[in-house]
Legacy VTK file of the C-alpha trace (Angstrom):
# vtk DataFile Version 3.0
C-alpha trace
ASCII
DATASET POLYDATA
POINTS 195 float
0.253 -0.203 -0.151
2.820 2.815 0.989
4.287 1.572 -2.689
0.969 2.261 -4.567
0.647 5.519 -2.518
4.478 6.872 -3.060
4.057 5.694 -7.139
0.336 8.102 -6.638
2.738 11.043 -5.146
5.009 10.714 -7.594
3.029 10.731 -10.876
1.040 13.871 -9.365
4.256 15.662 -8.769
5.691 14.891 -11.964
2.348 16.216 -13.447
2.077 19.366 -11.624
5.604 20.052 -12.903
4.717 19.283 -16.335
2.212 20.911 -16.366
3.893 24.246 -14.721
6.883 24.086 -17.186
5.347 25.605 -20.328
3.077 28.148 -18.510
6.702 29.438 -17.551
8.072 29.237 -20.764
4.869 30.795 -22.203
5.629 33.700 -19.629
9.380 33.705 -20.466
8.271 34.624 -23.863
5.659 36.557 -23.510
8.021 39.320 -21.899
8.984 42.321 -24.287
12.370 42.540 -25.875
14.345 45.697 -24.959
13.787 47.542 -27.980
17.842 48.718 -27.399
19.951 45.083 -27.535
19.971 44.613 -30.995
23.421 43.320 -31.919
22.911 42.666 -35.465
25.734 43.383 -36.759
24.689 46.944 -38.045
23.733 47.914 -34.136
25.123 48.779 -31.140
24.302 46.730 -28.132
22.752 48.414 -25.928
21.497 47.268 -22.668
18.561 49.550 -21.731
18.646 53.729 -22.539
18.539 55.337 -25.907
20.449 54.363 -29.017
22.052 58.053 -30.706
24.331 58.723 -33.805
26.854 60.833 -33.812
28.212 62.800 -36.577
31.651 63.869 -36.536
32.705 66.300 -39.276
36.027 67.997 -40.030
35.643 70.870 -41.804
38.229 73.156 -42.931
37.848 77.360 -43.930
38.574 78.682 -46.740
38.145 82.540 -47.919
34.441 82.213 -44.968
33.533 79.111 -47.428
33.408 76.246 -45.182
35.079 72.766 -47.348
34.206 69.256 -45.455
37.472 67.180 -45.563
36.201 64.145 -43.499
32.705 62.089 -41.925
32.204 59.494 -39.572
29.350 58.508 -37.728
28.641 55.403 -35.637
25.973 54.407 -32.934
26.586 55.352 -28.952
24.619 54.356 -25.552
24.830 55.515 -22.883
26.433 52.206 -21.082
29.357 51.578 -24.033
31.414 53.961 -25.698
31.599 54.344 -29.333
34.421 54.148 -31.978
33.814 56.312 -35.199
36.733 56.460 -37.940
36.799 57.617 -41.422
40.679 57.851 -42.099
42.674 57.578 -45.342
45.663 56.604 -45.125
48.466 58.627 -48.584
50.827 56.701 -50.250
52.388 52.863 -49.709
51.646 51.317 -46.406
54.661 50.662 -44.132
56.999 47.841 -44.949
57.145 45.147 -42.310
54.510 45.848 -39.768
55.987 49.127 -39.136
53.785 51.690 -37.245
51.991 53.884 -39.809
53.249 57.064 -39.932
51.068 60.325 -38.832
52.075 62.360 -42.201
50.030 59.849 -44.100
46.944 59.909 -42.419
43.990 62.336 -43.458
40.519 62.291 -41.429
39.571 61.268 -37.891
39.274 58.591 -35.706
37.917 58.498 -31.531
35.793 57.902 -28.906
32.474 59.372 -27.787
31.265 58.402 -24.157
27.758 59.295 -22.882
27.637 59.915 -19.399
23.229 60.739 -18.615
23.517 64.295 -20.971
27.220 65.012 -20.957
29.453 63.611 -23.798
33.188 62.760 -24.056
34.673 63.289 -27.158
38.368 62.149 -28.106
40.003 62.254 -31.324
42.577 63.009 -33.028
42.411 64.699 -36.639
44.590 64.310 -39.024
44.883 67.378 -41.414
45.929 67.492 -45.102
49.385 68.884 -45.830
51.610 70.523 -48.576
54.706 70.602 -47.033
58.225 68.327 -47.196
59.636 65.572 -44.682
60.932 66.070 -41.112
64.278 65.195 -42.373
63.965 68.647 -45.011
63.106 70.778 -41.916
65.683 69.037 -39.979
68.362 70.112 -42.193
66.719 73.569 -43.529
68.286 77.509 -42.076
66.547 80.051 -41.616
67.516 82.520 -43.700
69.262 80.759 -46.624
67.025 81.490 -49.045
64.428 78.246 -48.984
61.403 78.662 -49.063
60.227 78.163 -45.178
59.839 73.782 -44.525
56.613 72.635 -43.441
56.500 69.704 -41.653
54.465 67.187 -43.913
52.766 65.393 -40.003
49.404 67.123 -39.127
47.541 65.399 -36.690
45.936 67.286 -33.616
44.674 65.502 -30.700
40.867 66.601 -28.991
39.325 65.989 -26.031
36.444 67.627 -25.042
33.287 67.247 -22.990
29.968 69.010 -23.271
26.181 69.202 -22.237
24.803 67.800 -25.547
21.472 68.582 -26.733
20.209 66.234 -29.384
20.093 66.977 -33.091
22.220 70.325 -32.982
25.786 70.665 -33.971
28.338 71.502 -31.766
31.927 72.822 -33.237
35.082 72.572 -31.390
38.320 74.457 -32.757
41.376 72.068 -34.249
43.758 75.081 -35.291
44.975 76.151 -38.607
45.998 74.094 -41.405
49.403 73.460 -42.940
47.718 77.016 -45.519
46.346 78.831 -41.677
43.030 77.688 -42.339
40.702 77.611 -39.900
40.404 74.042 -39.008
36.823 72.395 -36.357
35.395 69.648 -35.932
31.550 69.318 -35.785
29.417 67.069 -33.519
25.566 66.053 -32.967
24.091 63.385 -31.455
20.609 62.872 -32.933
18.159 59.620 -32.252
19.379 56.537 -32.617
16.995 53.286 -33.948
14.685 51.463 -31.763
15.294 48.148 -32.697
LINES 1 196
195 0 1 2 3 4 5 6 7 8 9 10 11 12 13 14 15 16 17 18 19 20 21 22 23 24 25 26 27 28 29 30 31 32 33 34 35 36 37 38 39 40 41 42 43 44 45 46 47 48 49 50 51 52 53 54 55 56 57 58 59 60 61 62 63 64 65 66 67 68 69 70 71 72 73 74 75 76 77 78 79 80 81 82 83 84 85 86 87 88 89 90 91 92 93 94 95 96 97 98 99 100 101 102 103 104 105 106 107 108 109 110 111 112 113 114 115 116 117 118 119 120 121 122 123 124 125 126 127 128 129 130 131 132 133 134 135 136 137 138 139 140 141 142 143 144 145 146 147 148 149 150 151 152 153 154 155 156 157 158 159 160 161 162 163 164 165 166 167 168 169 170 171 172 173 174 175 176 177 178 179 180 181 182 183 184 185 186 187 188 189 190 191 192 193 194
């Protein structure tokens, strides 16, 4: 009798567990997926909070006319920093894994981090140049009749933190280019996709 009672109790227990499992699975499946948790190879993995698109433009002003020399964009969210890059390499690549010289780069690359409504931009700006090489500059003597020497390396590191307003451009002065024209970085954070 005890054996039959044990078998019946065991069957009731197994049946109740089996009945509970589909209900638990159904509840888990009905929980809505976070609209910011995309990981489709094109979107940033954002586990919470809004997704923004950062646009970065490098602009040089020549005779009061702005010319864009580089643009980059990326998705960024409040929990993950985002990298962006738009760099063109001029000339032949370095041999044997040597590091790439700044003088061969033109464009912009960097990282943006969000902390609430504050954005921090860390970027390197590589400007086109017209000058000679650093070796030529080292051998030139002022007043020897030769034209002034200009180095062909023109890379500027820029670090800025600001309180951002969505869909509003913010500009930061970088410095003059090789011709003395002012260069600035324009940055905008706009609403990103809801996946």
